[in-house]
C-alpha positions in Angstrom: -10.6 -19.2 56.2 -12.7 -19.7 53.1 -15.8 -20.9 53.5 -16.1 -22.3 49.8 -12.8 -23.8 48.8 -9.7 -25.1 46.7 -11.9 -26.4 44.0 -8.7 -27.9 41.8 -7.2 -30.3 43.8 -8.1 -34.2 43.1 -6.1 -34.9 40.1 -2.5 -32.9 41.8 -1.4 -35.7 44.1 1.9 -36.7 42.8 4.6 -36.8 45.4 6.4 -40.0 47.3 7.5 -41.0 50.2 6.9 -40.8 54.0 8.6 -39.8 57.4 9.1 -41.0 60.7 6.1 -42.0 63.0 5.9 -39.6 66.3 10.2 -38.8 66.3 12.1 -36.1 67.5 12.6 -34.4 63.7 16.0 -34.1 62.4 16.9 -30.5 61.4 18.1 -30.3 57.8 20.7 -27.4 56.2 18.1 -25.1 54.8 18.7 -22.7 52.1 20.1 -19.4 53.4 17.5 -16.9 52.3 19.0 -14.1 54.1 17.5 -13.3 57.8 14.8 -10.8 57.9 15.6 -9.8 61.8 12.7 -7.8 63.7 14.4 -4.5 63.5 12.2 -3.2 66.8 11.8 -6.0 69.2 9.5 -3.3 71.5 7.4 -2.9 68.6 4.1 -2.6 69.4 1.1 -4.0 67.8 -2.7 -3.7 69.0 -2.7 -0.1 69.9 -4.1 1.5 67.1 -5.8 -0.6 64.1 -4.6 -3.3 61.7 -5.3 -4.0 58.8 -6.4 -7.5 56.4 -4.0 -6.6 53.8 -5.8 -9.1 51.2 -9.0 -10.0 49.8 -10.2 -13.3 48.8 -9.0 -14.0 45.1 -6.1 -10.6 45.0 -5.1 -10.5 41.1 -2.9 -13.3 40.8 0.4 -13.8 38.9 2.7 -13.0 42.1 2.9 -8.9 42.4 0.8 -8.6 45.8 3.4 -8.4 47.7 4.7 -5.5 45.5 1.5 -4.0 45.7 1.4 -4.3 49.6 4.6 -2.9 50.3 3.5 0.3 48.0 0.5 0.9 50.4 2.6 0.7 53.7 4.0 3.5 54.2 0.5 5.9 53.7 -1.2 3.3 55.8 1.4 4.0 58.3 0.9 7.7 58.4 -3.0 6.7 58.0 -2.2 5.3 61.8 -1.8 1.2 61.2 0.2 0.0 63.0 -0.2 -4.3 61.5 -0.6 -5.8 58.6 -2.7 -8.7 58.2 -1.0 -11.4 55.3 -2.5 -14.1 53.5 -0.6 -17.1 54.3 2.5 -16.9 52.9 4.0 -20.2 51.5 3.1 -22.4 48.8 -0.3 -24.0 49.3 -1.5 -26.9 46.4 -2.8 -25.2 43.9 0.6 -23.7 43.6 0.8 -19.4 41.5 -3.4 -20.1 41.9 -3.6 -20.7 45.8 -4.5 -18.5 48.6 -2.4 -20.5 51.5 -5.6 -22.2 53.0 -4.3 -25.6 51.2 -0.6 -25.6 52.7 1.5 -27.8 51.2 5.3 -27.1 51.9 5.8 -24.0 55.0 8.8 -23.2 54.4 8.4 -22.6 50.4 8.3 -18.8 50.1 8.3 -18.7 46.9 11.7 -20.4 45.3 10.6 -23.8 44.5 9.3 -25.3 41.4 6.6 -27.1 42.7 3.0 -27.8 43.1 3.5 -26.3 39.4 5.0 -23.2 40.3 8.1 -21.4 41.6 6.5 -18.2 43.3 3.1 -18.5 45.2 0.3 -16.2 43.8 2.1 -13.0 46.1 5.1 -13.4 45.0 8.8 -14.7 45.1 10.9 -15.1 48.5 12.7 -11.5 48.0 9.4 -9.7 47.5 8.1 -11.0 50.8 11.6 -10.3 52.2 11.7 -6.5 50.8 7.9 -6.0 52.7 8.4 -6.7 55.8 11.6 -5.0 55.6 9.6 -1.9 54.5 6.4 -2.5 57.1 9.0 -2.5 59.6 11.3 1.0 58.4 8.2 2.3 58.3 7.6 0.6 62.2 4.5 -2.1 61.2 4.3 -5.0 62.6 3.5 -8.5 60.2 1.1 -10.7 61.1 1.4 -14.3 59.5 -1.6 -16.0 58.5 -0.8 -19.7 60.4 -3.2 -22.6 58.8 -2.0 -25.6 60.3 -5.3 -27.6 61.3 -4.9 -29.5 57.9 -2.7 -29.9 55.0 -3.0 -30.5 51.2 -1.3 -31.8 48.2 0.0 -34.9 50.0 0.5 -37.9 48.2 -1.2 -41.5 47.9 -0.2 -44.2 50.2 -1.3 -47.2 52.4 -2.3 -45.6 55.3 -3.1 -48.8 57.6 -4.9 -46.7 60.6 -7.3 -46.0 57.8 -6.7 -49.1 55.8 -6.9 -47.9 52.4 -4.7 -45.5 50.8 -4.8 -41.6 52.0 -3.8 -38.7 50.9 -0.8 -38.7 53.2 2.8 -38.6 51.6 3.8 -35.1 51.8 7.6 -34.6 50.7 8.2 -30.9 50.7 10.6 -29.1 48.2 12.0 -27.2 51.1 13.0 -31.1 53.5 11.3 -28.4 56.0 8.3 -30.5 58.0 7.6 -33.6 55.8 4.5 -35.5 57.2 3.2 -39.1 56.6 -0.2 -40.7 57.7 1.7 -41.4 61.3 0.9 -37.5 61.6 -2.8 -37.4 60.4 -5.7 -38.6 62.0 -6.5 -41.4 62.6 -3.7 -43.1 63.6 -2.1 -44.7 67.5 -3.4 -41.7 69.5 -7.0 -41.4 68.8 -8.6 -40.9 65.6 -9.9 -37.2 65.7 -9.3 -33.8 66.9 -11.3 -30.9 67.6 -12.3 -30.9 63.9 -11.6 -31.5 60.3 -12.0 -29.4 57.1 -12.8 -30.4 53.7 -12.1 -33.3 53.9 -8.3 -32.4 54.0 -5.4 -34.1 56.0 -6.1 -33.1 59.5 -2.7 -33.2 61.2 -2.7 -34.3 65.1 -1.4 -31.9 67.0 -0.7 -34.5 69.6 2.1 -35.6 68.0 5.6 -35.3 69.2 6.5 -34.4 65.6 4.3 -33.0 64.8 4.8 -30.6 67.8 8.1 -30.1 67.4 7.8 -29.0 63.4 5.0 -26.5 64.4 7.0 -24.1 67.6 9.6 -26.5 69.4 12.3 -26.6 66.8 14.9 -24.8 66.1 13.8 -24.7 62.6 10.1 -25.1 63.6 7.2 -23.0 61.3 6.9 -20.8 64.6 10.7 -20.1 65.2 11.6 -19.5 61.2 8.9 -17.3 60.7 9.9 -15.1 63.4 13.1 -14.9 63.5 14.4 -16.4 59.8 11.5 -14.5 57.9 10.7 -11.9 60.6 7.0 -11.7 61.0 5.9 -9.8 64.2 2.9 -12.2 65.4 0.4 -14.2 64.0 -3.5 -14.7 62.9 -4.3 -18.3 63.6 -6.7 -19.7 60.8 -10.0 -22.6 62.0 -8.9 -22.4 65.4 -12.1 -24.5 66.4 -9.9 -28.0 64.4 -7.3 -28.3 67.1 -7.5 -27.7 70.7 -6.8 -24.0 72.5 -3.0 -25.2 73.6 -1.6 -25.8 70.3 -2.0 -21.8 69.9 -0.7 -21.8 73.5 2.0 -23.5 72.7 2.7 -22.0 69.6 2.7 -18.5 71.1 4.4 -19.0 74.1 7.7 -20.4 72.0 8.4 -17.0 70.5 5.7 -14.4 71.3 4.4 -11.6 69.5 0.5 -10.8 68.6 -1.4 -13.6 68.4 -5.7 -13.9 67.2 -7.4 -16.7 66.6 -10.0 -17.2 63.6 -12.7 -19.2 66.5 -16.0 -18.6 63.9 -18.5 -18.4 66.8 -21.4 -15.4 67.3 -21.6 -16.2 71.4 -19.2 -13.8 73.9 -18.7 -16.7 76.1 -17.5 -19.4 73.5 -14.8 -16.9 72.2 -14.2 -15.7 75.8 -13.6 -19.1 76.3 -10.7 -20.0 73.6 -9.2 -17.1 75.1 -8.7 -17.3 78.4 -7.2 -21.3 77.0 -4.9 -19.4 74.3 -4.2 -16.8 76.2 -4.8 -15.0 72.7 -6.8 -12.2 71.2 -10.2 -14.0 68.6 -11.9 -11.6 66.1 -15.3 -10.4 67.2 -17.9 -12.7 65.6 -20.4 -11.6 68.7 -19.6 -7.9 67.9 -19.0 -8.6 64.3 -22.9 -10.1 63.8 -24.6 -7.7 66.9 -23.2 -4.6 63.9 -25.1 -7.0 61.2 -28.6 -7.0 62.9 -28.3 -3.4 64.0 -27.3 -2.0 60.3 -29.2 -4.6 58.4 -32.6 -4.8 60.4 -32.4 -1.1 61.2 -32.6 -1.5 65.2 -29.5 -0.7 66.9 -30.1 -1.9 70.0 -28.5 -4.8 68.9 -25.0 -2.6 69.8 -26.5 -3.2 73.2 -25.6 -6.9 72.6 -23.1 -9.3 74.5 -19.6 -9.1 73.0 -15.9 -10.0 73.5 -14.7 -6.6 73.4 -17.4 -6.2 76.2 -16.3 -9.1 78.4 -13.0 -8.4 77.5 -11.5 -5.7 75.4 -8.1 -6.4 75.8 -8.9 -9.7 73.6 -10.9 -8.8 70.9 -10.3 -7.9 67.2 -13.0 -6.1 66.2 -13.8 -6.2 62.4 -16.7 -5.0 59.6 -15.9 -7.1 57.1 -13.1 -9.7 55.9 -12.3 -12.1 53.2 -14.8 -14.3 54.1 -17.3 -12.6 55.0 -19.6 -9.4 54.1 -22.6 -9.2 55.8 -22.8 -5.8 56.3 -23.7 -3.8 53.2 -26.2 -1.6 54.6 -24.8 2.0 55.8 -20.9 -0.3 56.4 -19.5 3.6 57.5 -21.3 3.2 60.4 -19.7 -0.3 61.5 -16.8 1.3 61.0 -17.7 4.4 63.7 -18.9 2.1 66.0 -15.6 -0.5 65.7 -13.5 2.7 65.5 -14.4 4.4 69.0 -15.0 1.3 71.1 -12.5 -1.3 72.5 -11.0 -4.4 71.0 -7.9 -3.8 68.2 -10.2 -2.9 64.8 -9.0 -4.3 61.7 -9.9 -3.0 58.7 -10.9 -5.0 55.6 -8.4 -3.9 52.5 -11.2 -3.2 49.7 -13.3 -1.6 51.9 -10.4 1.0 52.6 -9.4 0.8 49.0 -12.2 0.6 46.7 -15.6 0.2 48.3 -15.6 2.6 51.2 -14.3 7.0 51.5 -11.0 6.6 52.1 -10.7 9.7 54.0 -13.9 9.2 56.1 -12.0 5.9 57.0 -8.0 7.8 57.8 -10.3 10.5 59.9 -11.8 7.5 62.1 -8.6 5.7 62.4 -7.0 9.0 63.5 -10.3 9.7 66.4 -9.7 5.9 67.1 -5.4 6.5 67.8 -6.0 9.8 69.5 -9.3 10.1 71.2 -11.2 7.0 71.7 -9.7 6.0 75.3 -11.1 5.1 78.5 -13.5 2.5 79.2 -17.5 2.6 78.2 -20.5 4.0 79.1 -23.8 2.8 77.1 -25.9 5.7 76.9 -29.2 5.4 75.1 -29.7 3.1 71.6 -33.2 2.8 69.6 -33.6 1.6 66.1 -32.6 4.8 64.4 -29.9 5.8 67.8 -27.2 5.0 69.5 -24.8 6.6 72.1 -22.4 5.9 74.3 -19.4 7.8 75.5 -15.3 6.5 76.6 -14.4 7.9 79.6 -10.7 8.4 78.8 -9.0 11.8 79.5 -10.5 13.6 77.3 -12.5 11.0 76.1 -15.8 11.2 73.4 -19.2 10.9 72.7 -20.0 9.1 69.5 -23.3 9.9 67.8 -24.7 6.9 65.2 -28.0 7.6 63.6 -29.5 5.2 61.4 -32.6 7.7 60.0 -33.9 9.3 57.0 -33.2 12.9 59.3 -30.8 15.0 61.0 -31.6 13.6 64.7 -30.4 15.6 67.9 -30.2 14.8 71.7 -29.7 15.8 75.3 -26.6 13.6 77.0 -24.6 13.1 79.7 -20.9 13.4 79.3 -17.9 13.7 81.5 -17.4 17.4 80.9 -18.3 19.9 82.6 -18.7 23.9 81.2 -16.7 22.2 78.2 -16.6 23.6 74.9 -16.8 20.3 72.5 -16.7 19.6 69.4 -17.5 17.5 65.8 -14.1 15.6 64.8 -15.2 14.1 62.1 -16.9 17.3 60.7 -20.2 15.8 60.3 -21.8 18.7 62.5 -20.7 22.6 62.6 -22.1 23.4 66.5 -19.2 24.1 69.4 -21.9 23.5 71.9 -21.1 24.1 75.8 -22.1 21.4 78.4 -23.8 22.5 81.2 -22.2 22.8 84.9 -23.8 19.3 85.2 -22.2 18.4 82.4 -25.3 17.6 79.7 -25.6 19.0 76.2 -27.1 18.5 72.7 -25.1 16.8 70.2 -26.7 15.8 66.6 -25.8 13.5 63.7 -26.4 13.8 60.2 -29.1 10.8 58.6 -27.2 7.4 58.2 -24.1 8.9 59.7 -22.7 9.9 62.9 -21.0 12.4 64.7 -18.2 12.6 67.2 -17.7 15.2 69.9 -14.7 16.0 72.8 -13.7 18.8 73.9 -12.0 21.3 71.2 
């Protein structure tokens, strides 16, 4: 979710009529969009690196799907295994929308409504082509799912509010029409876990809402999976509804699932992933890295994170479309997440615009080929941090945030073995002692990553 949201929505509530309250929804005849089936049911997500394939306010004009499609082959070659797309359907702001103001969950750029036919990112056909290109290159496609709220409904009298509310949704797709019965307050309860930005807040306890989200054959979950060909799900603003919503959605269709639970408390994240049976973005790790690098205190990297509590459920990141607070030595943060446990996510602008792509590709290669096994944390002070991964062959990561070269003796997992730095930042090729100790070095505001030669 974007903290500073859509600004031009107050004058766009122009649509009529409501759906019946809390009844099992009927599935209308839908446009045949040329179903894109998943070509590889065994396609793996989470073993390599995810790419967040957008940023806030990407160029409009309907070219973004084509832009991403052209980059997919090179991303696949670099070691990316999944692309996370922005919300792909028509928002209230039409061709200006980043998708977080959802109006029609089934308009992927083919209906003339909300001021445009295409979405900001392109047409239905262009999205289908992107998904096919990703699958051809063995990349999974992660859909951004925004189901806390809706936006763009017409005004109607709401007996639960005793006033008019903008809760009358009649999408051109004919799918998932909504009325005041489907939002808060209603006859079930006045609110749920949280609302966002004053938008009408969907009630997930309503059978009608559940049917359209994941139960019906043409529900969002099943349509996105079986017709559009999405492989996984990123849930926006999961603080706004209960974890069972994510669990039910995932159980209905499978696929890699990650939630945006914006909380720096690792315990909160752990509780949520256990309840939702899904992964979460590791905001605890993000804030520890921010404090470590911005405040020159690498002991923060020894702090509590989801990746240390449950690495199989932790999606680590350095920046995203909402937040970019790690502004000092950002490449060191990537060196951290791409050598440690968890499933790392690379941000589009960092990769394509702001940082050294060759260095990121090197780190991705190391992650995919060398960084295996559990983690042992060896040393940390204000300037230096050392850890090792205990797989085969495993790695030793040395981060140096000081202004000069540093050297340190550390205990490895290797006996009398020649090792080398796989980043190329050091030309040393030392031999570990019989007791596994070795001296390694790292450049100023840099890092080295050592493994068996």
